[in-house]
N, C-alpha and C positions, 0 to 999 in steps of 0.2 A: 567410580563408574563414569561420572560426568566428565572428569578430565580425560579419559580415554575417548570419550565421545567426541569432545572437542578436538583432540589430536587426530582422531580419525577422520573427522570431517575436513580438516585442513588438508589431509592427503600428504603427498610428498613434497608440498610445496615449502615447508619449513619444519624443522623439528621444534616441538613446544613440550617443555618441561611440564610434569605434574604441577609443580609449583606455579609456573607462568599460567597455565591453564586455570587453575584454582583461582589466580588473581582476577582474570577476565570474569570468570563465573560468578565470583563474589562481587565484582563491580556491577554486574547486571542482575544481582539477585537471583543466580543460578538459573537464568534463562538462556539456554544453550544457543538458540539463533541469534539473540542480542549479544551474547559473549562472542560469538564468531564475527558479528559485524563490528564490535568494538575493536576486536583483535585486528581485522582487515583495515579498519580505518586507521588505526596507529601504525600498523607495520606495512603498509601498501606501497607499492611502486607507483608514483605519482603518474606515471605515463600509462598505466595499465589498470586504472580504476573506472568502473562503471559509476555513472552518476545520473540522476533525474531531478528536476527541479520543476515544481508546482507552477504552472502559468495562470490558469484561472479555471473557476468553475463554469462549465459551459451550461450546465443545468443544475438546478436545486442549489441555490446559494445558501451560505451559512446562516442558519436559524430559520429557514424558510418554514412556512406554515404548511402542514400536511395533513389531511384528514386521516382518521384511523384507517387501518387495514387497506391502505391504498398502494398499489403497484405503481412504481415510477421508475425512471431510468435515470441514475446518476451519471454524468459525464463530466470528467475532469480533462483539461488540456495539460500535458506535461511536456517537457523538453529533455532531450538528451544533453545535459550540460557538462558532459565529459569529453575526454579525448579518445574514446573508444566506442565503436558502435555496440549496440545491444546485441548480444547473442541470441539466436533462436532458443525458445524455452524459457525466457524470463517471464515472470508473472508479477501480478499485482495481488498481494495478499492481504486479507484481514488480520490485524495483529492485536487489536485491543477494542474496547467498547461494544456496543450493541451490533451484532452481525445481522443486517437487514435482508439477508439472502442465504440459501442454503449452499450457494456456491462461494466459498471462503477465498477462493483465489480465481483470476481470470488472466488469459494470456496477454503479454505485452508484444507489440509487434517489434521486430528487430528494425532499429532506426539508426541512422548516422549520427555523429556528433553534430549539435546545434540545430537538429531538427526536431519538430514537435509532431506530437500525435495525441488523438483524443482517446481515452479510456472510457468504456461504457459498462456499467454493471446494473442489472435489473434487481430491484430492491422492493421491499414491501414495508410500509411503516407499521409500527406495533399497534395493537388495538387499543392500548391505554393512552390517555393524554399525558403529555409531558414533554422535557427536553431530552433528545437522545443523540449521542455521538458514535461514531465509528471511525477507527484509525486504520489506515492501509499503507502498505509499503511494498516498494519495488524488490524483487528477490531474484537473485542469479538462478541459473540452472543447478548450481551447487548448493543452493540454500543460504546464500550469503545476501543479507539485506542491504540495499544501497539507496542513496538518494534522501530526498525530503519525505517525511510522512506527509500523506495527504488525508484529508478529513472529509466526512459528510456529517453535518450537524443539522438536525431538524427539530422542529417544534410540532408535535402532534396535537391537534385540536379540532374539535368538531367542525368549525367554520373553515378550515384549511382550504387555501386556493390552489394548491399544487395539481390536484387532479384536473381541475378545469383548465388551468394554463396548459398543462402538457397535452391534454386532448385538443385544445384550440390550436396550439403550435403543430401537432400531428395532422390535423385536417387542413391547416393553411399550406402546409408543404406538399401535400398531396396534388 
């Protein structure tokens, strides 16, 4: 079943045998989207590959202290580091860790090679203290992951300063 799903998702772009599909599935612990990404990474046409690179955290730096149950906006700056423009309907998807939002995917704006864009996700910190992380990946309209994974890593603690910082930044920009 999994092998047929991998072959079906690749469509008419290339014939994939059951054995080859099984190889990629086993390599990725039977995670179909990761198997497709691995397949396309290895078998790609270098001139037709979508790519994304992390540039910087615009808001909420790694390990930043956040009070419990606090709504915040995470913003990453990313670059189209490939040779192809991102097509419409690409998304940034939550793929691992704590999902701080009910929206497990957000749209990525189509941008040309070497261009940068900011991607924002409204999130809410958990109600329990601790260190939490969330992994996000760019995804093509056909469901193929591409580019660097990007992360949000926060420390939830009662005295966290993030809420105050973002409120201050919002009021100073108005």
